[in-house]
PyMOL Python script that loads the backbone (N, CA, C, O; Angstrom):
from pymol import cmd

cmd.read_pdbstr("""\
ATOM      1  N   MET A   1       0.820 -38.444  13.614  1.00  0.00           N
ATOM      2  CA  MET A   1       0.633 -37.520  12.453  1.00  0.00           C
ATOM      3  C   MET A   1      -0.473 -36.496  12.449  1.00  0.00           C
ATOM      4  O   MET A   1      -0.396 -35.320  12.092  1.00  0.00           O
ATOM      5  N   LYS A   2      -1.616 -37.221  12.958  1.00  0.00           N
ATOM      6  CA  LYS A   2      -2.742 -36.407  13.050  1.00  0.00           C
ATOM      7  C   LYS A   2      -2.662 -35.214  14.267  1.00  0.00           C
ATOM      8  O   LYS A   2      -3.193 -34.107  14.174  1.00  0.00           O
ATOM      9  N   ASN A   3      -1.965 -35.647  15.292  1.00  0.00           N
ATOM     10  CA  ASN A   3      -1.739 -34.813  16.392  1.00  0.00           C
ATOM     11  C   ASN A   3      -0.963 -33.604  16.032  1.00  0.00           C
ATOM     12  O   ASN A   3      -1.256 -32.461  16.382  1.00  0.00           O
ATOM     13  N   VAL A   4       0.152 -33.981  15.231  1.00  0.00           N
ATOM     14  CA  VAL A   4       0.984 -32.906  14.789  1.00  0.00           C
ATOM     15  C   VAL A   4       0.285 -31.812  13.775  1.00  0.00           C
ATOM     16  O   VAL A   4       0.588 -30.620  13.813  1.00  0.00           O
ATOM     17  N   PHE A   5      -0.555 -32.287  12.987  1.00  0.00           N
ATOM     18  CA  PHE A   5      -1.273 -31.455  12.066  1.00  0.00           C
ATOM     19  C   PHE A   5      -2.339 -30.642  12.926  1.00  0.00           C
ATOM     20  O   PHE A   5      -2.570 -29.475  12.608  1.00  0.00           O
ATOM     21  N   LEU A   6      -2.941 -31.176  13.917  1.00  0.00           N
ATOM     22  CA  LEU A   6      -3.866 -30.318  14.655  1.00  0.00           C
ATOM     23  C   LEU A   6      -3.148 -29.315  15.488  1.00  0.00           C
ATOM     24  O   LEU A   6      -3.673 -28.238  15.770  1.00  0.00           O
ATOM     25  N   ARG A   7      -1.877 -29.673  15.913  1.00  0.00           N
ATOM     26  CA  ARG A   7      -1.263 -28.553  16.734  1.00  0.00           C
ATOM     27  C   ARG A   7      -0.832 -27.499  15.718  1.00  0.00           C
ATOM     28  O   ARG A   7      -0.934 -26.320  16.058  1.00  0.00           O
ATOM     29  N   PHE A   8      -0.402 -27.773  14.613  1.00  0.00           N
ATOM     30  CA  PHE A   8      -0.115 -26.814  13.586  1.00  0.00           C
ATOM     31  C   PHE A   8      -1.121 -25.915  13.110  1.00  0.00           C
ATOM     32  O   PHE A   8      -0.871 -24.762  12.760  1.00  0.00           O
ATOM     33  N   MET A   9      -2.377 -26.490  13.093  1.00  0.00           N
ATOM     34  CA  MET A   9      -3.602 -25.752  12.680  1.00  0.00           C
ATOM     35  C   MET A   9      -4.048 -24.713  13.895  1.00  0.00           C
ATOM     36  O   MET A   9      -4.577 -23.631  13.644  1.00  0.00           O
ATOM     37  N   LYS A  10      -3.807 -25.111  15.058  1.00  0.00           N
ATOM     38  CA  LYS A  10      -4.179 -24.465  16.213  1.00  0.00           C
ATOM     39  C   LYS A  10      -3.182 -23.281  16.694  1.00  0.00           C
ATOM     40  O   LYS A  10      -3.515 -22.465  17.552  1.00  0.00           O
ATOM     41  N   ASP A  11      -1.791 -23.278  15.978  1.00  0.00           N
ATOM     42  CA  ASP A  11      -0.872 -22.424  16.365  1.00  0.00           C
ATOM     43  C   ASP A  11      -1.201 -21.058  15.624  1.00  0.00           C
ATOM     44  O   ASP A  11      -1.254 -21.099  14.395  1.00  0.00           O
ATOM     45  N   ASP A  12      -1.413 -19.919  16.238  1.00  0.00           N
ATOM     46  CA  ASP A  12      -1.727 -18.574  15.592  1.00  0.00           C
ATOM     47  C   ASP A  12      -0.552 -17.661  15.779  1.00  0.00           C
ATOM     48  O   ASP A  12      -0.710 -16.489  15.435  1.00  0.00           O
ATOM     49  N   SER A  13       0.658 -18.046  16.297  1.00  0.00           N
ATOM     50  CA  SER A  13       1.703 -16.991  16.597  1.00  0.00           C
ATOM     51  C   SER A  13       2.278 -16.456  15.232  1.00  0.00           C
ATOM     52  O   SER A  13       2.745 -15.317  15.228  1.00  0.00           O
ATOM     53  N   GLY A  14       2.277 -17.146  14.154  1.00  0.00           N
ATOM     54  CA  GLY A  14       2.829 -16.836  12.860  1.00  0.00           C
ATOM     55  C   GLY A  14       1.892 -15.867  12.219  1.00  0.00           C
ATOM     56  O   GLY A  14       2.330 -14.968  11.501  1.00  0.00           O
ATOM     57  N   ALA A  15       0.593 -16.020  12.457  1.00  0.00           N
ATOM     58  CA  ALA A  15      -0.488 -15.188  11.980  1.00  0.00           C
ATOM     59  C   ALA A  15      -0.322 -13.675  12.411  1.00  0.00           C
ATOM     60  O   ALA A  15      -0.453 -12.706  11.664  1.00  0.00           O
ATOM     61  N   THR A  16      -0.033 -13.658  13.656  1.00  0.00           N
ATOM     62  CA  THR A  16       0.022 -12.325  14.265  1.00  0.00           C
ATOM     63  C   THR A  16       1.258 -11.421  13.736  1.00  0.00           C
ATOM     64  O   THR A  16       1.211 -10.196  13.620  1.00  0.00           O
ATOM     65  N   ALA A  17       2.399 -12.261  13.428  1.00  0.00           N
ATOM     66  CA  ALA A  17       3.619 -11.590  12.927  1.00  0.00           C
ATOM     67  C   ALA A  17       3.291 -11.212  11.517  1.00  0.00           C
ATOM     68  O   ALA A  17       3.657 -10.096  11.149  1.00  0.00           O
ATOM     69  N   ILE A  18       2.710 -11.912  10.753  1.00  0.00           N
ATOM     70  CA  ILE A  18       2.356 -11.580   9.353  1.00  0.00           C
ATOM     71  C   ILE A  18       1.413 -10.279   9.389  1.00  0.00           C
ATOM     72  O   ILE A  18       1.660  -9.371   8.595  1.00  0.00           O
ATOM     73  N   GLU A  19       0.486 -10.180  10.164  1.00  0.00           N
ATOM     74  CA  GLU A  19      -0.446  -9.110  10.444  1.00  0.00           C
ATOM     75  C   GLU A  19       0.215  -7.853  10.594  1.00  0.00           C
ATOM     76  O   GLU A  19      -0.029  -6.863   9.904  1.00  0.00           O
ATOM     77  N   TYR A  20       1.190  -7.927  11.657  1.00  0.00           N
ATOM     78  CA  TYR A  20       2.112  -6.872  12.106  1.00  0.00           C
ATOM     79  C   TYR A  20       2.927  -6.396  10.785  1.00  0.00           C
ATOM     80  O   TYR A  20       3.013  -5.193  10.535  1.00  0.00           O
ATOM     81  N   GLY A  21       3.438  -7.234  10.066  1.00  0.00           N
ATOM     82  CA  GLY A  21       4.168  -7.042   8.934  1.00  0.00           C
ATOM     83  C   GLY A  21       3.373  -6.240   7.880  1.00  0.00           C
ATOM     84  O   GLY A  21       3.831  -5.261   7.290  1.00  0.00           O
ATOM     85  N   LEU A  22       2.244  -6.707   7.717  1.00  0.00           N
ATOM     86  CA  LEU A  22       1.172  -6.023   6.755  1.00  0.00           C
ATOM     87  C   LEU A  22       0.846  -4.613   7.015  1.00  0.00           C
ATOM     88  O   LEU A  22       0.706  -3.788   6.113  1.00  0.00           O
ATOM     89  N   ILE A  23       0.719  -4.335   8.371  1.00  0.00           N
ATOM     90  CA  ILE A  23       0.385  -3.043   8.949  1.00  0.00           C
ATOM     91  C   ILE A  23       1.704  -2.251   8.664  1.00  0.00           C
ATOM     92  O   ILE A  23       1.625  -1.185   8.054  1.00  0.00           O
ATOM     93  N   ALA A  24       2.773  -2.676   9.034  1.00  0.00           N
ATOM     94  CA  ALA A  24       4.139  -1.865   8.889  1.00  0.00           C
ATOM     95  C   ALA A  24       4.264  -1.540   7.413  1.00  0.00           C
ATOM     96  O   ALA A  24       4.694  -0.427   7.111  1.00  0.00           O
ATOM     97  N   ALA A  25       3.919  -2.433   6.433  1.00  0.00           N
ATOM     98  CA  ALA A  25       4.191  -2.179   5.173  1.00  0.00           C
ATOM     99  C   ALA A  25       3.221  -1.227   4.555  1.00  0.00           C
ATOM    100  O   ALA A  25       3.595  -0.506   3.629  1.00  0.00           O
ATOM    101  N   GLY A  26       1.846  -1.173   5.065  1.00  0.00           N
ATOM    102  CA  GLY A  26       0.923  -0.169   4.635  1.00  0.00           C
ATOM    103  C   GLY A  26       1.324   1.278   5.147  1.00  0.00           C
ATOM    104  O   GLY A  26       1.274   2.233   4.371  1.00  0.00           O
ATOM    105  N   ILE A  27       1.723   1.423   6.465  1.00  0.00           N
ATOM    106  CA  ILE A  27       2.256   2.655   6.942  1.00  0.00           C
ATOM    107  C   ILE A  27       3.436   3.020   6.083  1.00  0.00           C
ATOM    108  O   ILE A  27       3.510   4.198   5.735  1.00  0.00           O
ATOM    109  N   SER A  28       4.272   2.270   5.733  1.00  0.00           N
ATOM    110  CA  SER A  28       5.502   2.631   5.028  1.00  0.00           C
ATOM    111  C   SER A  28       5.031   3.232   3.593  1.00  0.00           C
ATOM    112  O   SER A  28       5.489   4.293   3.171  1.00  0.00           O
ATOM    113  N   VAL A  29       4.158   2.527   2.943  1.00  0.00           N
ATOM    114  CA  VAL A  29       3.621   3.089   1.653  1.00  0.00           C
ATOM    115  C   VAL A  29       2.876   4.407   1.724  1.00  0.00           C
ATOM    116  O   VAL A  29       2.915   5.201   0.784  1.00  0.00           O
ATOM    117  N   ALA A  30       2.207   4.636   2.819  1.00  0.00           N
ATOM    118  CA  ALA A  30       1.632   5.796   3.121  1.00  0.00           C
ATOM    119  C   ALA A  30       2.676   7.026   3.345  1.00  0.00           C
ATOM    120  O   ALA A  30       2.544   8.108   2.774  1.00  0.00           O
ATOM    121  N   ILE A  31       3.584   6.763   4.122  1.00  0.00           N
ATOM    122  CA  ILE A  31       4.650   7.614   4.378  1.00  0.00           C
ATOM    123  C   ILE A  31       5.467   8.074   3.151  1.00  0.00           C
ATOM    124  O   ILE A  31       5.741   9.258   2.956  1.00  0.00           O
ATOM    125  N   ILE A  32       5.842   7.054   2.326  1.00  0.00           N
ATOM    126  CA  ILE A  32       6.551   7.191   1.008  1.00  0.00           C
ATOM    127  C   ILE A  32       5.679   8.128   0.048  1.00  0.00           C
ATOM    128  O   ILE A  32       6.126   9.043  -0.642  1.00  0.00           O
ATOM    129  N   ALA A  33       4.376   7.728   0.139  1.00  0.00           N
ATOM    130  CA  ALA A  33       3.533   8.723  -0.815  1.00  0.00           C
ATOM    131  C   ALA A  33       3.497  10.126  -0.440  1.00  0.00           C
ATOM    132  O   ALA A  33       3.600  11.020  -1.279  1.00  0.00           O
ATOM    133  N   VAL A  34       3.335  10.363   0.960  1.00  0.00           N
ATOM    134  CA  VAL A  34       3.249  11.690   1.521  1.00  0.00           C
ATOM    135  C   VAL A  34       4.505  12.453   1.173  1.00  0.00           C
ATOM    136  O   VAL A  34       4.454  13.553   0.622  1.00  0.00           O
ATOM    137  N   VAL A  35       5.691  11.822   1.521  1.00  0.00           N
ATOM    138  CA  VAL A  35       7.086  12.305   1.322  1.00  0.00           C
ATOM    139  C   VAL A  35       7.226  12.764  -0.124  1.00  0.00           C
ATOM    140  O   VAL A  35       7.610  13.903  -0.390  1.00  0.00           O
ATOM    141  N   ASN A  36       6.909  11.861  -1.061  1.00  0.00           N
ATOM    142  CA  ASN A  36       7.116  11.984  -2.428  1.00  0.00           C
ATOM    143  C   ASN A  36       6.320  13.453  -2.950  1.00  0.00           C
ATOM    144  O   ASN A  36       6.826  14.369  -3.599  1.00  0.00           O
ATOM    145  N   GLY A  37       5.140  13.359  -2.517  1.00  0.00           N
ATOM    146  CA  GLY A  37       4.327  14.518  -2.863  1.00  0.00           C
ATOM    147  C   GLY A  37       4.786  15.842  -2.320  1.00  0.00           C
ATOM    148  O   GLY A  37       4.884  16.872  -2.987  1.00  0.00           O
ATOM    149  N   LEU A  38       5.043  15.717  -1.107  1.00  0.00           N
ATOM    150  CA  LEU A  38       5.600  16.941  -0.407  1.00  0.00           C
ATOM    151  C   LEU A  38       7.083  17.330  -1.061  1.00  0.00           C
ATOM    152  O   LEU A  38       7.446  18.505  -1.119  1.00  0.00           O
ATOM    153  N   GLY A  39       7.762  16.421  -1.464  1.00  0.00           N
ATOM    154  CA  GLY A  39       9.195  16.599  -2.081  1.00  0.00           C
ATOM    155  C   GLY A  39       8.997  17.349  -3.413  1.00  0.00           C
ATOM    156  O   GLY A  39       9.726  18.306  -3.671  1.00  0.00           O
ATOM    157  N   SER A  40       8.009  16.936  -4.293  1.00  0.00           N
ATOM    158  CA  SER A  40       7.794  17.593  -5.520  1.00  0.00           C
ATOM    159  C   SER A  40       7.222  19.030  -5.388  1.00  0.00           C
ATOM    160  O   SER A  40       7.520  19.902  -6.204  1.00  0.00           O
ATOM    161  N   LYS A  41       6.363  19.259  -4.301  1.00  0.00           N
ATOM    162  CA  LYS A  41       5.948  20.532  -4.002  1.00  0.00           C
ATOM    163  C   LYS A  41       7.003  21.447  -3.631  1.00  0.00           C
ATOM    164  O   LYS A  41       7.105  22.592  -4.070  1.00  0.00           O
ATOM    165  N   LEU A  42       7.857  20.842  -2.726  1.00  0.00           N
ATOM    166  CA  LEU A  42       9.004  21.778  -2.373  1.00  0.00           C
ATOM    167  C   LEU A  42      10.003  22.082  -3.341  1.00  0.00           C
ATOM    168  O   LEU A  42      10.619  23.148  -3.325  1.00  0.00           O
ATOM    169  N   ASN A  43      10.197  21.118  -4.244  1.00  0.00           N
ATOM    170  CA  ASN A  43      11.121  21.364  -5.458  1.00  0.00           C
ATOM    171  C   ASN A  43      10.477  22.470  -6.314  1.00  0.00           C
ATOM    172  O   ASN A  43      11.226  23.367  -6.702  1.00  0.00           O
ATOM    173  N   THR A  44       9.269  22.508  -6.630  1.00  0.00           N
ATOM    174  CA  THR A  44       8.554  23.502  -7.341  1.00  0.00           C
ATOM    175  C   THR A  44       8.722  24.729  -6.728  1.00  0.00           C
ATOM    176  O   THR A  44       9.059  25.691  -7.419  1.00  0.00           O
ATOM    177  N   LYS A  45       8.513  24.866  -5.357  1.00  0.00           N
ATOM    178  CA  LYS A  45       8.635  26.112  -4.610  1.00  0.00           C
ATOM    179  C   LYS A  45      10.083  26.724  -4.692  1.00  0.00           C
ATOM    180  O   LYS A  45      10.230  27.927  -4.910  1.00  0.00           O
ATOM    181  N   PHE A  46      11.149  25.873  -4.513  1.00  0.00           N
ATOM    182  CA  PHE A  46      12.396  26.301  -4.439  1.00  0.00           C
ATOM    183  C   PHE A  46      12.742  26.955  -5.834  1.00  0.00           C
ATOM    184  O   PHE A  46      13.213  28.088  -5.931  1.00  0.00           O
ATOM    185  N   ASN A  47      12.442  26.071  -6.984  1.00  0.00           N
ATOM    186  CA  ASN A  47      12.823  26.564  -8.160  1.00  0.00           C
ATOM    187  C   ASN A  47      12.219  27.921  -8.572  1.00  0.00           C
ATOM    188  O   ASN A  47      12.827  28.719  -9.285  1.00  0.00           O
ATOM    189  N   SER A  48      10.940  28.138  -8.061  1.00  0.00           N
ATOM    190  CA  SER A  48      10.213  29.383  -8.183  1.00  0.00           C
ATOM    191  C   SER A  48      11.026  30.504  -7.462  1.00  0.00           C
ATOM    192  O   SER A  48      11.290  31.566  -8.026  1.00  0.00           O
ATOM    193  N   ILE A  49      11.389  30.227  -6.258  1.00  0.00           N
ATOM    194  CA  ILE A  49      12.093  31.244  -5.465  1.00  0.00           C
ATOM    195  C   ILE A  49      13.500  31.594  -6.196  1.00  0.00           C
ATOM    196  O   ILE A  49      13.936  32.743  -6.263  1.00  0.00           O
ATOM    197  N   SER A  50      14.149  30.463  -6.732  1.00  0.00           N
ATOM    198  CA  SER A  50      15.395  30.675  -7.309  1.00  0.00           C
ATOM    199  C   SER A  50      15.280  31.583  -8.597  1.00  0.00           C
ATOM    200  O   SER A  50      16.067  32.493  -8.858  1.00  0.00           O
ATOM    201  N   THR A  51      14.277  31.242  -9.310  1.00  0.00           N
ATOM    202  CA  THR A  51      13.977  32.016 -10.660  1.00  0.00           C
ATOM    203  C   THR A  51      13.746  33.456 -10.235  1.00  0.00           C
ATOM    204  O   THR A  51      14.278  34.331 -10.918  1.00  0.00           O
ATOM    205  N   GLN A  52      13.003  33.803  -9.169  1.00  0.00           N
ATOM    206  CA  GLN A  52      12.714  35.243  -8.704  1.00  0.00           C
ATOM    207  C   GLN A  52      13.899  35.908  -8.186  1.00  0.00           C
ATOM    208  O   GLN A  52      13.992  37.129  -8.313  1.00  0.00           O
ATOM    209  N   LEU A  53      14.825  35.228  -7.610  1.00  0.00           N
ATOM    210  CA  LEU A  53      16.111  35.810  -7.219  1.00  0.00           C
ATOM    211  C   LEU A  53      17.111  36.122  -8.223  1.00  0.00           C
ATOM    212  O   LEU A  53      18.052  36.861  -7.930  1.00  0.00           O
ATOM    213  N   LYS A  54      16.989  35.627  -9.375  1.00  0.00           N
ATOM    214  CA  LYS A  54      17.873  35.808 -10.412  1.00  0.00           C
ATOM    215  C   LYS A  54      17.694  37.079 -11.083  1.00  0.00           C
ATOM    216  O   LYS A  54      18.414  37.382 -12.033  1.00  0.00           O
TER     217      LYS A  54
END
""", "prot")
cmd.dss("prot")
cmd.show_as("cartoon", "prot")
cmd.util.cbc("prot")
cmd.orient("prot")
């Protein structure tokens, strides 16, 4: 039992996958924030252009 526990503690393969997952999640949040801000600015600009054309 002690041997199994020591092998489990030395295994780092799962930690790497979790780190990559956290990095991907952080990048996704940044992309969503940028797209959301850009979308609202574009919406305002198109509404302004639409109003000027009327």
